[in-house]
C-alpha positions as CSV (number, residue, x, y, z in Angstrom):
1,M,121.4,99.7,105.9
2,A,119.2,98.3,108.7
3,R,115.4,98.8,108.9
4,V,115.7,101.3,111.8
5,C,114.6,104.9,112.0
6,S,117.5,107.3,112.4
7,I,115.5,109.7,114.6
8,R,113.2,107.6,116.8
9,G,115.0,104.3,116.7
10,T,111.9,102.4,115.6
11,R,112.8,98.9,114.3
12,V,111.1,95.7,113.0
13,R,109.0,94.1,115.7
14,S,107.6,90.6,115.9
15,G,103.9,90.0,116.3
16,G,101.3,87.3,116.0
17,R,98.7,86.6,113.2
18,I,95.7,84.9,114.8
19,N,93.8,82.5,112.6
20,R,90.2,81.9,113.6
21,S,87.6,79.5,112.3
22,G,83.9,79.0,112.8
23,L,80.8,81.2,112.4
24,A,80.2,84.1,114.8
25,K,77.4,83.6,117.4
26,K,75.4,86.6,116.1
27,K,75.4,84.9,112.6
28,G,74.0,81.7,114.0
29,G,77.2,79.8,114.7
30,I,78.7,78.6,118.0
31,G,81.4,81.2,118.0
32,R,84.8,81.8,116.5
33,H,87.7,79.7,117.8
34,V,91.5,80.3,117.6
35,T,93.0,77.6,115.5
36,K,96.7,78.8,115.4
37,V,98.9,81.7,116.0
38,V,101.6,82.4,113.3
39,K,104.6,84.7,114.0
40,R,105.0,87.6,111.7
41,K,107.1,90.7,111.4
42,V,105.7,94.2,111.8
43,A,107.9,96.6,109.8
44,P,108.0,100.4,110.4
45,N,106.9,102.8,107.7
46,L,110.4,103.8,106.6
47,H,111.4,106.4,104.0
48,T,114.7,107.7,102.8
49,K,114.5,111.4,102.6
50,R,116.7,114.4,101.8
51,I,115.8,117.0,104.5
52,W,116.8,120.6,103.9
53,V,118.5,122.1,107.0
54,P,118.5,126.0,106.7
55,E,120.9,126.4,109.6
56,L,123.5,124.3,107.8
57,N,122.5,125.5,104.3
58,R,122.5,121.9,103.0
59,F,120.5,118.7,102.6
60,V,120.9,115.8,105.0
61,R,119.9,112.3,103.8
62,V,118.2,110.3,106.6
63,K,116.1,107.1,106.8
64,L,113.1,107.8,108.9
65,T,109.5,106.8,109.7
66,A,106.5,108.8,108.8
67,R,106.0,109.7,112.4
68,A,109.6,111.0,112.6
69,L,108.8,113.2,109.5
70,K,105.8,114.7,111.4
71,T,108.2,115.4,114.4
72,I,110.5,117.2,112.0
73,N,107.7,119.3,110.6
74,K,106.6,120.2,114.1
75,N,109.9,120.9,115.9
76,G,112.2,121.8,113.0
77,A,114.8,119.9,111.2
78,F,117.9,121.2,112.9
79,N,116.6,120.6,116.5
80,V,115.4,117.1,115.8
81,L,118.5,116.0,113.9
82,K,120.8,117.5,116.5
83,E,118.9,115.7,119.3
84,A,119.2,112.4,117.4
85,G,122.9,112.9,117.0
86,I,122.9,113.0,113.2
87,I,124.4,116.5,112.8
């Protein structure tokens, strides 16, 4: 299974890790300088959850992010899962 949220479609993104060297000016140095930028992956906060849907009277297993879980708590499981096309 891919690292993608079933509800929001959030997936792994690429980013950059900036390495800096030197002493900060306010600490008496000549300033911090960028020495290199390394590519890295930024993964979503995914969880596999069993969500109870009262309208269907059953559990639905979905892989979702923490933000999608908050959306389900706010708008209701049936509405969110139906809009995402899961049920």
